[in-house]
N, C-alpha and C positions, 0 to 999 in steps of 0.2 A: 229674358231668355239668355242662357249661357252662350258666350261666343263660341263659334264652331272650332273644333280642333283641326279639321281638314277642309280645305277650300279647293274646289275643282274648277279650273278655267277651261272654257270651251271656245275654240276659235270658229271663225266663219269660213265660208267657201272662198277659195283663192288664197287663204292664209295657212300658216302652220303654227304649231304651239309656241314658237318663239315670239309671236305677236304679244305675248303676255309677260315678256321679260321685265318690263318696268314694274309690273305688279308683283311678280314673284320675288324680286330683289328688295321689295319694300314691305314684306310681310311683318305683321306685328309679332312680338315675342310670344312663343308658345303655340303658334299656328303653323301648320304644315300646308304645303300647296303642291298640286300636280296639274300639269297641262298636257293631257293626252291628245293624240290624234283622234278625231272622230271616226267611228267605224264607218267604212265606206269611202273614206278619203285618204287612208294611209297609202303612201307610195309602195309600189311593188305588191300590193294585195289585190286579188281579183274579187272584190266585194261590191255588191250593189248597195247604194245608199238607201237605207230604210230608217225612218224617223224613230220607230219603236225599237228597232234593234240597236240603234245608236244610243238611245236613252237607257236601255237595259245594260249596255256595256258600261256606261257612265256609272250606273248604280253599283256595278261590280267593284268600284273603288272602295266601298264599305268593307268588303272582305280583304282587300289588299292592305288596308290600314287598321283593320280590326276595330272599327267604330260602328256605332248604331245609326249615325246620321252624318251627312256632309252638307256643306254649303256649295251652291253651284253659281257660277258667274259665266254667262255666255254673251257673245255678241253676234247679231244676225242669225245665221243658221245655228250657231251654238246656243243662242238664247232660246230658239225653238226646241232644241234637243233638251235643254235644261228644264223648260216648262213641261215638256212631255214626261221627263223623269219624275218631276214633282207631282204630276198627275197619276202616274203609274204606281208610285210608291210614296204616298204622302208622308208617312212616318220616317222615311229615310232621308228626306231633304228638309233641313232645318231653316235654311236661308236660300232665297232665290234672287239673283240680280240679273235682270234682262236688259241688255243694251241693244238699241235699235231692233228690238223684237216686238212681237205683238201676237194677239190671239188670231188675227186674220191678216196675214201678209198681203200687202197691196198687189193686185194682179198686174197693174201697170209696171211694177218693179220687175216681175218675171218676164214680161214682154220686152222690156228694155234690155235685161240681161241676156235673154236668148238672142235678140238682134245683135247685141255686142259680140256674143260668141260666134255668130255666123260671119261677122265681118272681119274680125281680127285674125292674123296669121296663127297657125297652130303653135309656133314656137313661143308665142306670148304666154301660153299656159305651162311651159316647161318649168318655170321657177316655182310654181305652186303645186307641182306634181299632179296636175290635172290635165286630162285630155279634153278636147272640145265636147266629146260625147258625155264624159263624166260631169262636166260643168252643167250641161243641159239637163242631165238626169237629176242632179241635186237641186237645181233651180225649180224643176217641175215638182219635185217632192215637197219643196218648201212652199211653193205657191198653192199647192193643193191642200196644205195643212190649214185646218180651220177648227181650232179648239175653243171657240168663243162660248159654246154652250157648256163646256166642261170646266172652265176656269174657276168657277166657284168652288170646285173640289180641291183647289190648292190650299194647303194649310201652312205652308212655309211662310216665314216672314219675308215679304217681297218688296223689292225696290226696282222700279222701272226707270231706266236712264235713257234720255233722249238728247241728242245734240241739237242745239238751237238752230243749226243750219240744215238739219236733216228733215226736209219736208216730205220725202217719200214715206218715211216710217212714222210720221207724227200722229196720224189718225189711229193707226194700229197700236202704237204705244199707249196712247190715251185710253183706248178701248180696253187694253189689258189692265191698266192701272185701275180702271173702274170695275172690271169684272172680277179681279182677284180680291177676296176679302182682306181688308186692312192694308192693301198695297199703297205705296207712295210713289208718285211720279216726280222725278228730278230732271230739270232741263239744264244742260251744261252749255254755257256761252262759248262761242268760238270753236265749236266742234260740229262735225258732220256725223255720219253713221258710226265711224270708228272712234268713239269718244276716248277709249283707252289709249289710242295712239295720238289723237289730235290734242288732247289735254291730259297727259298722264298724271301730272301733279294734282290737278283738281279731281280727276277721277279716283286716284288713290285715296285722297282725303275723304271723298264721298263714300267709296267702297268700304274702307276700313273703319270709318266712323260708324257706318250703318251696322257692320258685322259685330263690332265690339260694344255698341250701345243697345242693340235690339235684344 
């Protein structure tokens, strides 16, 4: 398969597009990258988060760059959006890299995150442009997502990345790797859910090796 011309990075809840700075600055020659805000998480916009709407907006990057397909790389919520985009428009997604994502996000993760949101002060969310209510809305949408029966419909070349210390997402990541035809699971040592931040050098080698070799 020809390496992608355009790579779209998708952040997770509580982050912003700058989380991908180490990856964007290490792009292989000839590849373009964009790291947009996910629809429903952009500061100053009164938008409810919806997984399908977020996925469709990501697919709009094809028109922006004038290409027939893109590669998607997402972490956490971004991985869920990327997988949904690959399901909604299989021909438009050539490569899919899902970090700390899965076909069936663990419900215990949602319970822990909602409990966290109730206990911490509102100002904690200011840096991520999220309110307490928005955080809870997004977590609910993510934990309700269950695409396990549809994953066989993904035709993109797929890499599932799991941090070795990420126990909460381990089962879901393995399930995704088994459900998507031809998918490969890669476990990264010394990393939790945010592999791209915990081990940026290892992650970049893994990501760009996958995209240029597949």
